[in-house]
FIKOL-469636 format. One record per residue (C-alpha): x negated, y, z; residue number from 1. Coordinates in nm, 3 decimals. Each point is the difference from the previous one (the first is absolute). Layout:
// FIKOL-469636
X | Y | Z | NUM
...
// end
This chain:
// FIKOL-469636
-4.642 | -0.321 | 2.822 | 1
0.246 | -0.196 | -0.196 | 2
0.022 | 0.003 | -0.369 | 3
0.293 | 0.249 | 0.026 | 4
-0.236 | 0.242 | 0.199 | 5
-0.273 | -0.031 | -0.260 | 6
0.215 | 0.106 | -0.287 | 7
0.021 | 0.355 | -0.093 | 8
0.249 | 0.116 | -0.274 | 9
-0.108 | 0.278 | -0.218 | 10
0.288 | 0.259 | -0.041 | 11
-0.146 | 0.109 | -0.335 | 12
0.344 | 0.128 | -0.133 | 13
0.102 | 0.356 | -0.109 | 14
0.282 | 0.100 | 0.229 | 15
0.094 | -0.002 | 0.359 | 16
0.306 | -0.187 | -0.064 | 17
-0.197 | -0.288 | -0.163 | 18
-0.239 | -0.003 | 0.291 | 19
0.275 | -0.007 | 0.263 | 20
0.193 | -0.275 | -0.179 | 21
-0.305 | -0.204 | -0.005 | 22
-0.090 | 0.057 | 0.368 | 23
0.364 | -0.093 | 0.106 | 24
-0.022 | -0.315 | -0.201 | 25
-0.335 | -0.109 | 0.103 | 26
-0.055 | 0.129 | 0.342 | 27
0.078 | -0.351 | 0.171 | 28
-0.233 | -0.193 | -0.234 | 29
-0.312 | 0.222 | -0.006 | 30
-0.234 | 0.145 | 0.248 | 31
-0.078 | 0.332 | -0.157 | 32
0.069 | 0.240 | -0.280 | 33
-0.249 | 0.194 | -0.207 | 34
0.059 | 0.358 | -0.106 | 35
-0.215 | 0.115 | -0.270 | 36
-0.072 | 0.327 | -0.166 | 37
0.273 | -0.005 | -0.254 | 38
0.269 | -0.050 | 0.257 | 39
-0.154 | 0.224 | 0.259 | 40
-0.050 | 0.283 | -0.254 | 41
0.364 | -0.020 | -0.103 | 42
0.167 | -0.051 | 0.333 | 43
-0.239 | 0.123 | 0.254 | 44
-0.067 | -0.100 | 0.345 | 45
0.362 | -0.020 | 0.117 | 46
0.038 | -0.336 | -0.163 | 47
-0.288 | -0.141 | 0.192 | 48
0.158 | 0.124 | 0.324 | 49
0.320 | -0.151 | -0.090 | 50
-0.139 | -0.338 | -0.072 | 51
-0.205 | -0.002 | 0.327 | 52
0.300 | 0.118 | 0.187 | 53
0.188 | -0.291 | -0.111 | 54
-0.235 | -0.229 | 0.177 | 55
-0.242 | -0.088 | -0.307 | 56
-0.370 | 0.033 | -0.048 | 57
-0.148 | 0.220 | -0.268 | 58
-0.332 | -0.008 | -0.189 | 59
-0.052 | 0.340 | -0.142 | 60
-0.225 | -0.039 | -0.307 | 61
-0.093 | 0.352 | -0.106 | 62
-0.376 | -0.069 | -0.032 | 63
-0.130 | 0.322 | 0.143 | 64
-0.319 | 0.134 | -0.165 | 65
-0.108 | 0.349 | 0.077 | 66
-0.242 | 0.199 | 0.214 | 67
-0.021 | -0.121 | 0.357 | 68
0.214 | 0.276 | 0.151 | 69
0.294 | -0.056 | -0.244 | 70
-0.008 | -0.381 | 0.049 | 71
-0.008 | 0.049 | 0.380 | 72
0.310 | 0.199 | -0.025 | 73
0.165 | -0.234 | -0.230 | 74
-0.084 | -0.290 | 0.211 | 75
0.147 | 0.169 | 0.300 | 76
0.323 | 0.068 | -0.185 | 77
0.028 | -0.359 | -0.116 | 78
-0.064 | -0.125 | 0.352 | 79
0.257 | 0.224 | 0.148 | 80
0.269 | -0.132 | -0.231 | 81
-0.041 | -0.329 | 0.186 | 82
-0.145 | -0.211 | -0.294 | 83
-0.169 | -0.323 | 0.080 | 84
-0.251 | 0.020 | -0.272 | 85
-0.132 | 0.268 | -0.238 | 86
-0.268 | 0.031 | -0.256 | 87
-0.293 | 0.219 | -0.107 | 88
-0.274 | -0.053 | -0.261 | 89
-0.329 | -0.150 | 0.128 | 90
-0.171 | 0.191 | -0.281 | 91
0.079 | 0.321 | 0.194 | 92
-0.305 | -0.084 | 0.220 | 93
-0.072 | -0.060 | 0.361 | 94
0.055 | 0.353 | 0.124 | 95
0.348 | 0.005 | -0.148 | 96
0.087 | -0.344 | 0.148 | 97
-0.137 | 0.087 | 0.346 | 98
0.198 | 0.331 | -0.009 | 99
0.307 | -0.209 | -0.066 | 100
-0.068 | -0.257 | 0.264 | 101
-0.063 | 0.269 | 0.265 | 102
0.302 | 0.196 | -0.089 | 103
0.242 | -0.296 | 0.031 | 104
-0.167 | -0.115 | 0.318 | 105
0.042 | 0.350 | 0.155 | 106
0.367 | 0.016 | -0.117 | 107
0.090 | -0.330 | 0.154 | 108
-0.162 | 0.106 | 0.326 | 109
0.173 | 0.341 | -0.004 | 110
0.354 | -0.140 | -0.085 | 111
-0.023 | -0.327 | 0.199 | 112
0.082 | -0.209 | -0.317 | 113
-0.136 | -0.315 | -0.155 | 114
-0.298 | 0.090 | -0.237 | 115
0.061 | -0.039 | -0.354 | 116
-0.239 | -0.239 | -0.179 | 117
-0.221 | 0.159 | -0.282 | 118
-0.076 | -0.201 | -0.304 | 119
-0.273 | 0.088 | -0.248 | 120
0.069 | -0.060 | -0.360 | 121
-0.313 | -0.149 | -0.160 | 122
0.055 | -0.057 | -0.389 | 123
0.353 | 0.007 | -0.134 | 124
0.139 | -0.323 | -0.126 | 125
0.067 | 0.149 | -0.347 | 126
-0.379 | 0.066 | -0.028 | 127
-0.243 | -0.250 | -0.166 | 128
-0.360 | 0.011 | -0.095 | 129
0.060 | 0.200 | -0.309 | 130
0.191 | 0.269 | 0.187 | 131
-0.277 | 0.021 | 0.262 | 132
-0.248 | 0.061 | -0.277 | 133
0.223 | 0.270 | -0.152 | 134
-0.006 | 0.197 | 0.326 | 135
-0.371 | -0.041 | 0.063 | 136
-0.033 | -0.299 | 0.235 | 137
-0.266 | -0.240 | -0.129 | 138
0.112 | -0.292 | 0.205 | 139
0.251 | -0.268 | 0.004 | 140
0.345 | 0.044 | 0.174 | 141
-0.108 | -0.256 | 0.264 | 142
-0.340 | 0.191 | 0.076 | 143
0.202 | 0.333 | 0.008 | 144
0.243 | -0.143 | 0.239 | 145
-0.246 | -0.144 | 0.242 | 146
-0.191 | 0.331 | 0.002 | 147
0.307 | 0.211 | 0.060 | 148
0.140 | -0.252 | 0.268 | 149
-0.317 | 0.009 | 0.201 | 150
0.012 | 0.367 | -0.003 | 151
0.354 | 0.019 | 0.119 | 152
-0.060 | -0.241 | 0.293 | 153
-0.301 | 0.180 | 0.108 | 154
0.206 | 0.324 | -0.007 | 155
0.250 | -0.155 | 0.253 | 156
0.276 | -0.063 | -0.242 | 157
0.238 | -0.280 | 0.109 | 158
-0.005 | -0.203 | -0.340 | 159
0.010 | 0.028 | -0.379 | 160
0.220 | -0.046 | -0.303 | 161
-0.161 | -0.233 | -0.260 | 162
0.062 | -0.242 | -0.285 | 163
0.068 | -0.355 | 0.130 | 164
-0.305 | -0.111 | -0.203 | 165
-0.232 | 0.187 | 0.237 | 166
0.171 | -0.107 | 0.329 | 167
-0.197 | -0.311 | 0.073 | 168
-0.331 | 0.209 | -0.050 | 169
0.124 | 0.285 | 0.217 | 170
0.072 | -0.245 | 0.289 | 171
-0.356 | -0.113 | -0.003 | 172
-0.144 | 0.343 | 0.081 | 173
0.276 | 0.166 | 0.222 | 174
0.108 | -0.063 | 0.354 | 175
0.305 | -0.230 | 0.064 | 176
0.216 | 0.298 | 0.102 | 177
-0.063 | 0.174 | -0.323 | 178
0.337 | 0.005 | -0.192 | 179
0.021 | -0.103 | -0.368 | 180
0.291 | 0.110 | -0.198 | 181
0.055 | -0.144 | -0.351 | 182
0.204 | 0.159 | -0.266 | 183
0.007 | -0.176 | -0.348 | 184
0.190 | -0.282 | 0.128 | 185
0.205 | -0.202 | -0.255 | 186
0.201 | -0.308 | 0.074 | 187
-0.096 | -0.326 | -0.181 | 188
0.250 | 0.089 | -0.302 | 189
-0.058 | 0.383 | 0.008 | 190
-0.148 | 0.225 | -0.255 | 191
-0.330 | 0.185 | 0.063 | 192
0.151 | 0.348 | -0.125 | 193
-0.284 | 0.269 | 0.006 | 194
-0.181 | -0.169 | 0.285 | 195
-0.325 | -0.158 | -0.118 | 196
-0.125 | -0.179 | 0.314 | 197
0.288 | -0.198 | 0.150 | 198
0.088 | -0.300 | 0.193 | 199
0.291 | -0.215 | 0.113 | 200
0.115 | 0.041 | 0.359 | 201
-0.140 | -0.326 | 0.128 | 202
-0.339 | 0.060 | -0.181 | 203
-0.035 | 0.340 | 0.170 | 204
0.088 | -0.124 | 0.347 | 205
-0.243 | -0.285 | -0.027 | 206
-0.276 | 0.251 | -0.092 | 207
0.065 | 0.192 | 0.327 | 208
0.250 | 0.269 | -0.070 | 209
0.204 | 0.129 | 0.297 | 210
0.272 | 0.171 | -0.206 | 211
0.131 | -0.036 | -0.355 | 212
0.154 | 0.281 | -0.195 | 213
0.265 | -0.110 | -0.261 | 214
0.193 | 0.253 | -0.220 | 215
0.151 | -0.079 | -0.320 | 216
0.051 | -0.365 | 0.018 | 217
0.237 | 0.093 | 0.277 | 218
0.136 | 0.337 | -0.076 | 219
0.063 | -0.088 | -0.371 | 220
0.148 | -0.337 | 0.066 | 221
0.369 | -0.059 | -0.058 | 222
0.027 | -0.113 | 0.361 | 223
-0.269 | 0.153 | 0.214 | 224
0.099 | -0.191 | 0.294 | 225
-0.050 | -0.322 | -0.169 | 226
-0.325 | 0.096 | -0.163 | 227
-0.128 | 0.096 | 0.356 | 228
0.100 | -0.330 | 0.154 | 229
-0.170 | -0.176 | -0.294 | 230
-0.330 | 0.195 | 0.072 | 231
0.027 | -0.064 | 0.368 | 232
0.044 | -0.379 | -0.082 | 233
-0.332 | 0.017 | -0.203 | 234
-0.167 | 0.170 | 0.296 | 235
0.141 | -0.268 | 0.222 | 236
-0.142 | -0.283 | -0.220 | 237
-0.347 | 0.098 | 0.120 | 238
0.099 | -0.001 | 0.359 | 239
0.148 | -0.343 | -0.031 | 240
-0.300 | -0.134 | -0.193 | 241
-0.233 | 0.138 | 0.259 | 242
0.204 | -0.153 | 0.280 | 243
0.004 | -0.331 | -0.161 | 244
-0.385 | -0.003 | -0.050 | 245
-0.069 | 0.087 | 0.353 | 246
// end
């Protein structure tokens, strides 16, 4: 994939108008758009359908976490919207994840469509060791991520969402085809915001990420197109360095 293909812009905005304007401006310079819970709750699935109908890829980030039957139904609904990627929580357990995997495979076979890829959320990038302790996990974020990612892969999930700080370790104990998506990406000059485990684009790619999710550094920029191009340039810096060193 090119740097453009690896970049996902998070449409973490409040209205359909804002989202549509961003898609129109950025559709030629990024590979995918993320629709999260705020926008989906406000606008609903119709926006996802419209973005896809216009020829764009969508990452639906709703982080399903419920009993297996409910998650299987939600996974089927997400897949039948035509999204390329969608998320569930690995902490929901193996039975829940397997139910989603089976439901999506059955839907793709029944409808003759390309199967959506399922990503397991391990530990949110806003969570640090203190927060883990607060919710009863007596382990480091890195240890929790490794445990949950192993569980996700053994359950048949296609990949995971994790902090860039855990990407290199994940690569050592998962298959080459296991996708790694990194949120918490900030350009060299960017502010961390409420993310606690972040990295620059080049650092995340070097560690082994397949996709990078960038939100506010692009969507809040005075010129979102220029901000996107600058981030892609950071991503391509790694590619040029790698080529030079070969």
